N, C-alpha and C positions, 0 to 999 in steps of 0.2 A: 804731968800736964792734965789739966781739967778744962776742956773747951767751954764749960758753963761758968767758969770762975774768972774774975777779972785778972788780967795779966797773962792770959794763955798764949797770946800771939808772940810776945818776947820769948817765952819758954819754948814754944814751937820752933822758933828761929834758931835756938841753940841746939835743937835736935836735928833739924833739916836746914842745912846752910844754903847759901846762894848757889853754889856750884851745882847742887842737885836740882835746883829750879831751872837753871839754864838748859841742862839736858840736851847739849848740842847734838848728841847722837840719836836723839828721839824726835821723830817728826810729830807734827800736830795730830795727824791721824793715828799714829801709834799711841800717843798720849791719850787720845780720845777713847781708844779701845781699852786701855788700862783703866780709865775712869769708868767706862761703861761696865767693866767687870766687877766693880765695887757695888753696883746697884744705884749709882748716882742718878742715872737717867730714869730710874723708876721711883724717884721721890724720896728714897731713904737708902743710905749707904750701909752695907754690912761690914765694911772695913775701910781703912784709910788707903789712899793710893800709894803713899810712901811705904817703902820696904822696912823702914826702921820702926820698932815699937815706940808708940807715942806716950803711953800712960800705963801705970800699974793698976789703975782702976778699969772696970769694964765700961767702955763708952757706949752711949745709946746711939741708935741709928741717926738721930738728929745731930748729935755731936760729931759723928763721923762725916755726915753730910756737910756740916759747917767747915770742918777742916779741909775736906776735899774741894769745896768751893774756893776757899782761900788759896789752896795750893794751885788750883787750876788758874786762878787770876794771876798768881805769881809766875807760873809757867808761861802764860800768855804774854805778860809784860817782858820777861827776860828773853823770850823767843824773838821779840822784836827789838829789844834794847839790851843786848848781852853785856854791855860795858857800864850800865847804870848800877846803882846800889839799891839795897833793900828799902832804905828810907824813901828814895825817889819812887820806887814801885808802890809803896803804901800810899804816898801822896797822890799818885795817879789813880789808884783804886778808889780812894775817898772822893776825888774830883769826879770820877765816873758816876758814882752813886748819887752825888749831889746834883749832877746834871740830868740824870735820867729818872728812873722810877722812884727815887727817894727825894726828888727835888721839891719837897713840899714844906710849908712853914712849920707844921707840927713836928716834922722829922728834924729840920734844921735847928729847932729850938733845943735839941738834945746836945748840940755841939757846944763846947766850952773852950775858950782860948787857953784856959789853964790846963785842959786835958792834953795828954800826949796823943799824937796821931794814932798810935796803936790802940789806945783806949777808945777813940772815936770809931776806928774800924771794927773793933770788937762789938760795939753797939750796933753798927750798921749790919754786920753779919748776923747778929742775934735777931734783929728785926726782919732781915731778909729770909732767914730760915724759919718758916712757920713752925711753931711748937716750942720756941725758946723765948718768944716775947709776946706774940699775939695770943697764944693759947698755952695751956699747960701741956706737959709732954704727952699725955694720953689723948690730946685733941689735935695731934699732928695733921697739918693740912697737906695731904698727898697731892692735891690738885695743883697748887702753886709750886711745890717742890719738884714735880715732874718737868717743869719748865725752867729749872735753874740754869741749865746749860745755855739758855737764851742770854743770860747775863754774860757768860764767857764769850759767846760769839759777838755780843754787842760791845764788849770791852775791846775786842779786836778792832771793831769798827771805830770805836772811840779813839784808840791809839793811832788810827790812820787818818780819819776825818772827824774831828770832835763835833762839828756842828750837825752832822748827819746821823748820829747814833740813835737819837730818839725816834726819828722817822724809820730808820732801819729796824729798830726793835718792834715798832708797831706793825710793820709789814711782815716781819718774820712770825710774829705772834698770829697774825691773820692767816698766813699760809699754813702754819701748823694746825690751827683749828679747822681750816678748810679741808685739809688733807684728812684729818681725823673724821670729819663729817662724811666725806666721800668714801672713806674706808668703811664706815658703818653702813652707809647706803648700799654698798656693794654686796653685803652679806645676804645670802639666800634666806637663811632662817634667823630672823631677828626676834629676840625675846622682849619682854616688857621694858627691861632696863635699856636695851638698845633703842627702842622707840622713844623712850623718855629723853634720852640724850639727843637723839635726832631732833625732837621737838624743841628741846632747850636751845640747840644751836640755831635752828630755824628762827626761833624767837629772838635770838641774839644777833641775827644776821645784819639787821639795820645798824645796831650799835657798833658792830665790828667791821662794817663795810664789806661783808662777804656776799658774793653773788651765788645764790642758791639755784642750782639747775636740777631739772627732772632726772637726768641720767648722769652717772659717774663720769662717763667719757666726756660729755659736754662740760662738766664741772672742771675736770683736769685741764681742758683746753683753755679755760679762763685764767689759769694761773701761769705767771711768768717765773719759771723755776730755773731756767738754763743759766742765768747770770750768777747763781750761787757757786761758791767754791766747793771743792771735793768734800771738805769737812762739813760744810753746811748741808750738802746734799745727803751725806750719810746720816746726819742727825735727823733730817726731815724724813728719810726713809725709815729710820728706827722708830720714831714716834708714830708714824703711820702704821707700822707693823704692830706696835703695842696696842693701837686702837682696834685692830682687826683680829688679833690673836684670841683664840677661845678654844677650850677643850683640847689644848695641846695639838691641834691640827688645823689645816686650812681646807675649806671646801673649794670646789672648782671656781666658783665666782670670786671668792676672796683671792685665790691664786692669780686669776686673770687680772684683777685690779692691781695687784702688786707688780705683775708683768708690765701693765700699762704705765704704772708709776715709775718703775725702773727705766722704761724707755723715755718717759717724760723728763726724768732727772738726768738721763744719760749715765746711769750707773750700771754695774754688772748685775745680772739677774741672779748670780750666785749669792747675793745678799739675802735672798729669800730663804734659801736652805740654811745659810749661816745663822740668820736670826731665829729661825724655827728651832734649830738644834740648841742654840745658846739659851734662849728664853725658857725652853722646856726644862733643861737641866737646872738653870738658875732658879726657876720658880719652885721646883721640887726641893731644892737644897734649902731655900729660905722661905718656904711657905708659912712657917710659924714666926719667923723673925721679921720679915718685911710685910707690912700690913697690906700692901698692894696685891699680894698673891694669896690672900685668904679666900678669895672667891675665884671662880673659873675665868671670868673676864675682868682684867684690870680696870678697863674704862668704866665698867659698871660700879666698881668699888669707888672710883674717883667721883662719879656722879652722886652716889649715896653719901659719901663723906662731905662733898662740897655743899650739899643741901643742908646737912646737919650743922656745918660750920657757919653758914649764913644765918640760920635761925639763932644759933648761939650768940653770934656777934650782935644781932639786932636786940636780943633780950638784954645783953650786958650793957649795951649803949643806948637803951631806950630813952632815958631822960635827955641825954645830950642830943640824940637824934631828933626828938620832938622839938627841942628848943631851936635847933637849926632849921627844921621844917617850918616852924611858926613864923620865921622871917622870910619865907619864900612862898608866897601865896599862889603864884602861877604853878610852881612845881607840885604842890599839894593838890591843886585842882586837877592837873593832868594825871597824877597818880590815881586819884579817885575815879576819874573818867576811864582810866585804863582797865578798871574792874568791870566796866559796863559796856565798853566798845573798843574796837581796835583804833589805836592812835595812828595819826598820819606819820609819814617819815619825818617831817619837820618837827612834829610834836615829840617823837621818840628821841630825836637828836637833842631837843631842849631838855628832856628828862635826863638823858645821859650826861650832858654837860653840867647841869645843875647838881645832879647827884654826886658826880665826881668832885665838884667843888666842895660839897659838904664832906665827902670822904677825906679830903685834904686836911680838914680842920679837926678830925677825930682820929687820934693815933691808931686805934684798933681797926679802923675801917680802911687804912691804907692798903690792906690786902687787895682791894679792888683796883689799885693803881699799879700793881706789879704784873709782869707778864702772865696772861691768862685770866687775870682778875676781871676783865670786862665781861667775860663769859658768865660770870656769876651775877651780873647786874639784874637780869630778868628775875632771878630768885629773890634778890633784894626788893625789886619793884613789886613782886607778887605779895610779899609779906608786910611791907610798910603800911598799906591802908588798914590792915587789921589792928595796927598799933594805935591808930588815931581815934580819939574819943568821938562819939557820934555827933556831939555838938560842934566839934572841930570840923568834921566833914560837912555838916550842913552849912556852917558859916562860910566855908571856902567855896562851896558850890553856889551859894547865893551871891557871893561877892562879884 
């Protein structure tokens, strides 16, 4: 089985049958811990979650991640619908992606009535796993892949209340980014990369509807986290720990933040020690295999990689982007003004909405529409004015 070749899903289903996906003896939290052990939460999987060998070829981390996402969605479906069949599960997964982060015209154009559902799902997963469609394999987007489990949690919501899953996804994304921000703010010794990420999130706060507070304690008070399930709480805690982890240790301030967060989430403080031991061993084992652990602080690597990704996307889509911008005089005017003065909240919201509309029309830019993608918008906004010809700038400002 080759997860990068057409027809991999039917082959996968001959190796791992429905009974293994039902896994009635395995709770959602137990499955989550197995998934975490593969590296899925860190943006790239080092192995597949299934115990059975999947392929005679050496799979890339992106291919393992794609398989693990598919298996996680199947597990989620059959946990709620044990008596349904595989075809029904696949139909529901496709419906979920059409309704949520891939419900865009450019994405739906790829669907064909003549295609089998498994073909359509393979295309969806290829687009969702950055590095198989948006970029070549060496340009893997760690940033968006670290939030892939948001898809799984949102799919649970979709299976329960279809109409609320998009709002749920937005709220969960906001809480994850807020917690990462408060985690970074809690550090006593912040390096340049930490400060850059903090500034980026502060810049993004209007677009993400995040309430930035002067102190971590006040920031945590603004978040409504108690209504989350045990599974959601553990995931929120794990991502927050990933944001704060550095140098294989925690200083007192970082430890205090995690204690406050554990209390806020109403989870056991033993998760602090459990995460520290786990991520230290995992990072040492896969420091060369998983890109996220090439540097001491994973979040710093995410920041560096996301900036490079946005620059690359702008360069590759320059002509199409300029064409779309030429039809939006107000947006261009606001973008140019943003280089000279701070935009108002209403102006920033206009920029966000109009830019996201443009991203919907350009397949490669749909990365800004998936979980976490909104955080990259300030980088996009920063670099767009430099693309515009000077005559273009003058005309728009004079209009």
